[in-house]
N, C-alpha and C positions, 0 to 999 in steps of 0.2 A: 520576511513573511512569517516563517516559523523559527522560533528560538527555543531550544532545549538547553537549559543551563544547570550543570552540576546535579543532574537528576539521579537520585537513589530510589529504587523501587523494589517491591517484593512480589512474589507470586506463590500462592499456596502457603503463605505465612513465612516463607524463606526469602532472605535477601538475595536479589539477583543482579541488579544494576548498582554500580558503585561510582557515581559521579560522572555520568555521561553528559557531554555537551555537543550539540550540533546545530547547524542552521540550514535552512532551505530558503533560497531567494525566489522571487517571482519568475515563473516560466522555466525553472531549473529542475532537472532530474537529479536527485541525490540517492545514492545506494548505500545501504548498510549491509556489509557482507561479513561472513565468519562461519566457522564450523558449527555443527549442530550443538545445541545446548549452551550457547555462549550468551544468550539473553536477547537475541534479536526480536523475537516475537513479544517478549515481555516489554521491550522498549515501545513497540507499536501499541501494545495494550495500555501502557502507562500514558502514552500520548492521548489515547481515546477514552481515558477514564475508566478502563476495564481492569487495571491493576493499580494498587495503591502507591502513590508517590510519597515516600517517607522523608525526602529532603530535596531541595532544589526547586526549580520553577520551569514552567512551560508557558510560552506566550505565542499568540497567533494574531497577526495583523495588529500588533501593538497592545493586545489585551491579554491579561492572564487567563489561562484556562486550566491551571493546575487544580485538581480536585473537583472540577465540574462534571456533571453527569454526562454519559455518552451522547444522549440525544441533544443536549445543549451544545456539545462540541460539534456534532454533526450540523446543527443549525447555524453554527458560526461560520461554516463554509468548508468543512473537511469531510471528504468522502472516504470510506474505509472498506477495504476488501480483506477480510480476515483470513488467516491460515485455515484451510478446509472449506473456504468459500461461504459457508453459512446461508446457502440458498434453501428455500422451502420446496422440497421435492414434490409434495402433493399439489402445490399450486402451479398454475400455468406459467409460461415464460412471461406473458403480459402481466399477470397478477403479481409476480415477483417484482417486475419493474415498477408497478404502481405503488408498491409499499413505501417508496422513499420520496414520493412527490405528492402535491396537494390533490384532493379529490376533484372530480368533474372534468370539464374540457381541458382545463389548464394542465392537469396531471397527465391526461392522455396525450396531449400535444408534446409534453416533455418526454414521455415514453416513446412516442413515435420518432422524435428527433434523435434519441440515442439509438434507436433501431436503424436509423439511416447510417450511423457510424459502423454498426455491426449487422450487416444484412442477413446473416444466418439466423439471427433472432427474429427477424420479421417472418422468415420462412417457417419458423417453428413457434410462432407467437401463441398459438392455442394449445401447444403440446405441454404435458406435465414436465416441469423442470427436471424431475428425476429420470426422464427418458433421454435426456441429453448425454452425450459423452462427457468424460471428465474435462476435456478441453473446452467444450461448448458451455459447460457449467461455469467454468472460470470466466469465459467471455460474458456470460450472464451476470455473474457477480460484479464484474467491472462495470458493465453497463448500468446495473442497478445503482452502484455508487456514483456514477456520473450523471444519472438522470436529473438530480437536483442542481446540476451545474456547479459543483464545488470549486473553490479556488485552489484547493490542495487535495490531491488523491494520495491516500496512504494504502499501499498494497503489500501484502505479506505472502511471499513465495508463489509468485504467479506461474512459475514453470513446473511446479510440483504436480506430477501425475498427468501432465498435459502432453499430447502428441507433438513431435517436433515442428510440424508445419504450423500448428496453431500457436506454439510458443513464439515462433518468428512473427506471426501475424499480431499477436498481443504486444510483443516488443516494439514492433513498428508503430502500432497504434499509440503506445505510450510516448514515443518520440514525437509523433504528430501532435499529440495532445499538448506536450510542452511547447512545441512551436506555436501553438495557438494561444499560449499564455497561461495554461494551467500547470501548476507545479506538481511534481511527483516525488514522493518519498517511498522508496521500495526496499524491502528486505528480500534478499535472494541468496540461496545457497549456491546457485550456479554463478560463481564469481566472474567467470569469463564473460558471460552474457551481461551481467549487471554492470561490469566495468565498460563494456562495449557501448551500452546505450545511455549511460549516465554521464553527467557533467563532472560531478565530484562524488567521492566515496569515503566512507568511514569503515575501518576494520574493527569489529567488536570481538573481544576475547575475554572470557570470564567476567563479563559484566562491565568491562572498561574499554574505552577507545584506545587502541594501541597504535593506530596510524590513520592518517587522513590526507586528502589532497586531490589534485586533478586526476580523474579516473584513468585517462590515457597514460599518465606518468606512473601511477600505481601499477597498471597492467604490465609495464615494461620492467618493473623491479622484481625479477625472478626470485631473488633471495627473500624479499619481503613476503611474497606470495607463498613460498615454500614454508617459511616459518609459521605463518598464521592461517593459511587456507588449505594447503594440501594435507589430506588425511594420510 
């Protein structure tokens, strides 16, 4: 489904990624883990057309998307939840959801459908998004990305600043989403959680993939985790 091949990318004019390659199959959860400052968010931004790819290629569903504009990549079927969530605090929950779907009845039907997945958003539908807790805002950001029914959900640091009970709820919803056929590519500093819910994982260090494999196997390799993940 997704193929990132030998990608080099920069951020703020400085090179960050040095030949990153990874794949995501249909219905699979793939995690990218690593310490802070290793290039995880830059990788997600390069995938979404928000950071320049200086070499290598990215393809989705067999079509090249390297260098395409973010809205074109989203329309190709990729939903994106950025680090920091990117919600509009002054808009209501419903207005945030409607931003990513067509206008009219079709868009409202899509927004209503995603609220069925996350009932707390239905309860707060008319509330300003800024009035939600950090965890609720993260749920809203995920729901907004899912409203157009993407084939791949890309999510950056979903546990950051989120209360533990909602972290678990979000994690479970991602597992359920993959079981329904939607692929998930997640960046997450909480490596224990990421390895628990993902099928495969890549460890990123200083802009390069230093290890990859079945998540459960990587989680059992204490030496590997100590070298690359423990601060």
